[in-house]
N, C-alpha and C positions, 0 to 999 in steps of 0.2 A: 504494500500500500504506500502511496506517496502522500506526503503532507504538502499542502499548498498555502502560501502566504501572499495576500494581496497588499500592495503598497503603492503610494504615489511618490514620484521623485520630487524632492523639495529643492529649493534654491541652494540651501546649505550642502546639498549632495554634490553640487557641480563646482567646476573649477573656472578659471578666468575665461576659458574658451566656451563656457556654457554647456559642457557635457559632464556627465557623472565622472568624478575623479576616481581613478582606478582603485585606490584602496577603499573607497566608500562602498564598492561592490561587496567586499568582504564584510564590512559593517552591516550591510543590508542582509547578507546571508546569515550573519550571526543573529540578527533580529528574528529571522525565520526559525532558526534553531531554538531560540529562547521561547518563541510562541508555541512551537511544537511541544516543548517541555511543559509549559503552562497548561496546554490543552490536555496533556496526559496527567495533570495533577501534581507535577513536580515543581516545587517552589525553589527557585535559585536563591531567593532571599533567605529562606529557612536553611538551605544547604550551606550558605556562606556563614550565617549566624551560628550554626551548630559547629562548624569548623572541623568536621570529621573527614571530609574529603574535598578535593578540588578536581576540576576537569579541564586542565589547561590544554590549549591548542599547541601541538608540537610541530604541525606542518599546515600551511595554508597556501593555496594558489588560486588564481583566477585568470581566465582567458576571456577577453572581450571580443565579441564577434560583430557587434553593431553598437553605435552610440545611443545613449539615453539622454534626454533633456528634461529640464524643469517642467513639471506638469504631466510627464508621461506616467501612465499606470502600468505596473508590472505585476507578474505572478512569479513567485519563487517557489519551485518545487524542490523538495529534499527527500532523499532516500538515505537510509542509514545502514551500516554494515558492521557487525561485530568483528573485531580483528582477533582478539584473544580475550582472556578473562579480565584484562585491565585496559583495553583500548577499543575505540570504535572510530569509524570514518563516516563522513557525511559527504554525499555528492549533491551538488546544487545545480539547477538549471533555471535561468532567468529568462522569462518570455515577456514580450510586449503584449499587454491585454488587448489592444486594438488590432493586433495581428497575432493571434494565438499560435500560429505555426512559425513565428519568427523568433528563433533562439537568439537572445541578445548576449548572454554570457554563460559560461560554465565555471564552476568553482569546486574546490575540494578542500576539506579540513580533516585533520586527524587529531583526535583527543586521547589523552591518557588520564586514567583515574589514579590519583595519588593521595597519600596522607599528607596534608599540608604542613604538619609540624615536622615530620621525618623526611619529607621530600622524597618518599619512596613509593613505588607503584603498589597499589592495592587492587583487589578485585572490585569490579563494578557492583554496586548494590542492586538488590532485587528490583527496585523501582526503575532504575536505568535499564536493566535487562528487559523489563516489561515495555518500556518506551522503545527500545530497539526492536523488539518483536512487533510492536504496533506499526512502526514506520519502515520496516525492512521490506 
């Protein structure tokens, strides 16, 4: 199953040339990731406050295929994949809503579950495994 996130491009997403700044694409993808967690009942605020685990991004990349401009509406689709007991990857596809077959960008992030105090890998908790199963 794919998770979809709808969003409008805002002026602060763009650079001096009037197009989405390349790193902002990863910010938008991260928004989609956060929304998919919230929809699955996972609170990042609670996770951070408890301090038992962190899910840092250890790799991120984005390929832009077409430009986006202020006011454009987009759909970000994400698919997740379990790597091993302590890591997962997310593949993102960004489409222009007005042209649903027009792929604008592709991105990928890889996350590792760690104990934030020890800075060591730990196994993903059950709620994250359920999230992975839901959007895999």
